[in-house]
N, C-alpha and C positions, 0 to 999 in steps of 0.2 A: 332789420333784414341783413343777412350775411352778404359780404362781398366775396365772391368766389372767383379765383383766378384759375384759368385752364391753360395748359401748355402741352406739348408732346414732342416726340422726336421724329414723327412720320411726316411732318410738314403741315402747314396751315390748311391745306385742302384735303387732308385725310378724312376718310369717312368716319373713322372712330372718334375723331375730334368733333365732327359735325353732330354725331349722335349724342355725344356727351354734352355739348352746348345746348342742344334742343331739349335734352332730357332733364336738365337741371334748372330751367328757367323759372319754375315755380318755387324754388328753394332760396332764391336770393338774387342779387345783382351780379350777373355773370359777365366776366371779361375774358377775352382770349388774347394771349400773346404767344405766338408759336413760330417756329423756324419757317423761313421762306421755302426751304426744300428739305428733303429727308435728311436727318442727321442721326440715323440709327448707329449705335456703337460709338457715339461721340463721348460717352462716359461723362466725367465731370469737367470737361474742357471748357475754358473760358477764353474769349477773344480779348487780349490785352493790347492796348496802345495802337489799335487799328479802328478806323471808323466802321460803324455798323449802320446799315440802312434800315430804317423803320418805316413801314408803309401802313397807314390806317386804311384797311380794306373797306371798312364800314364802322359805324359807331361801336366802340368798345371791342373792336376786333383788329389786331395788329399782326403783321408778319415782320420777321426780323431776319436779316442776313447773318445769322449766327447760330449758336448752339442752344439747346434747351436751358442751360445755365445762364447764358446771356439773356435769354427771354425773361427769366424770372428776375434777374438783377435789374433789367430795364423796367420791367413792370412795377416792381416794388419801389424803385428809387426815382423813376421819371414819368411813367405813363399813367399809372392809376392815381385817382384822387386821394387815396389813402392806402396804407398797407392792407392786403387782403386778409380776411379772417381764416381762409383755408386755400390751399393750392392743390389742384388735382391734375396729375400728369397722365395723359393717355387719350383715349383708350388705345393701347398699343396693339398692332397687328403681330402677334407672336408672344410667346411666354417671356417673362423676365424672372427666372427662378435660379436658385443656387448661386453659382459664381457669376451669373449674368448681371447681378446687381452692381458689380464693379465696372462692367462695360457699358451698361445700358444708359442711353440718353434719357429714356423715360424716367428711370429711377433717379437719375442725376437731377432732373428738373425738380422732382419732389424733394430730394435731399437738399438742394440749395435753399429751398423754402425753409426746411427745418433748421438749417444753419443760420438763417435769418430770424429764427424764432417764430416761425409760422407753421402750424400743423399742416401735414401734407399726406397725400395718398397717390401712389403710383398704381395704375390699372392696366392689365394686359390680358389678352385672350389668345389661347393656343390655336395655332394653325389658322389664324383669321384670314391671312392673305389668300388661302386656297378656297375659302368658302365665304368670300366677302359680300355681305348684304347688310342692310341696316340691322336685321335681327341678330347678326353675328355679334354686334356690339351692344344692342339693347338689353341683352340678357345680363349685362354687368350692372345696369342701372339700379335694380333692387338692392344689390349688395352695396353699391356706393351709398345709396340712401340709408341703408342700415348702419354704415360706418360713419357717416357724416356727423351725427350728433356726438359720437364718441370723440371724434377729432375736435369738434368745436367746444366740447365741455371739459376736455382734459385740463388738469391743473398746469401741466407743462406741455409745450409743443411735442407732438409725437409724429413719427414717420411710419406709415404702413405700406406694405407691398401686397396688392391684391392680384391674384391670377385666377382665370377661369378656364376650364377645359373646353375643348372644341365640342361641337354638336349643339342640338337644340337646348333651350332653357329648361324644358321639361325633363331632360335627362340628368341635370345637375342634382346631386344627392343632398346638397346642403353646403354649409360653410364651415371649414375647419381652421382653427388657429394653429399655425405651424412654425417650425424653425426652418432655416435655409437648408436645403439638401445639397447634394454634390452632383454636378452635371459638367462633364468634361468632354473633350473631343478626341477621338482616335485619329491618329495620323493628321494632326492639325495643319501641317505645312506640306504643300505639294510644289515640286519644282516643275515649272512649265517650260523653261528654257535656260540657256547659259546665265542670263542675268535677270530671270523672272521667276517669282514665286507667288503663290496664293495661300492665304490662311483661310482654311475652311475645315474639312473633316466631318466625320460622322459623330453625332451626339451620342454619348453614353450616359444613361441615367443610373444613379444609385438610389433605390427606393427605400431609404432607411426610415424606420418607424418614426412618426411624428414630424416628418419633413414635408415641405411643399410638394416635392416630387411624388411622394407616396400618396398624398391626398389627391393630387390631380390625376394620377394613374388609376385611382379608384373612383373617379367621376365626381369628386368634390371640388368646390372652389376653395382656394387657399388664401389666407391673409397672414402675413408675417410682420411683426413689429421689428423695425430696424433701428440700430443705435448708430449715431454719427460719431461717437467716440470709439476709435479703433484701438485704444490702448489695451494691451494684453495684461490684464490685472494679475493673472496667475503667475506670470513671469516677472512682473515689475519688481517685487521684493527680492526674488532670486538674483536678478541682474544687479540690483543695488548692493546686495551682499557680495557678489562676485567682484564688483568693481571697488568695493571698500576694503576687501581683504588683502 
């Protein structure tokens, strides 16, 4: 029986996490280690040299006064009886697409697992906060079940990023394998006063063929394999030649 670790960045009381936990009980031994409060946009931050409070809310379910990365670190190295076979982060209320993967606490929780050699999946649903019911998140469960054997049977740990469009499950046209798209913000910084600014702005999508953004805009779910090695191989040799010349 697989040991499945769940985390998120919306906090341990989030509905998406509740649906995920309940929906996977028949697939293995499910543990939850999640932030005590929402940590959206925490990216891959980690709490160093500061105490973290860990509360066992109930058996195999812990809240942590830290980030999603802290949660995975504590779960793997202290809280679980053994390292998990797979880590699933989510189900997040809102997309994590394009450049979001650099900012997202949801993706970071999964990425930390991959860094530790554990296959991982980040799961997000578009516009979930505006239409939040159990059904909002339950539509992700069939796709998670479809991807779980791939994660568990891979020869090397892999990291996948799954996004689902808003609306009912019946409206989703299928699952596409995609690459990351480009999603940026117009006028991202607004001045509110002499010493006060806010980072926000309007989202602008570039629906390039084959990307997560294109698939979602056409009503498909999107899954993107992510690489934790950020080395730019194309420029590696160019840089070496330039520096040796």
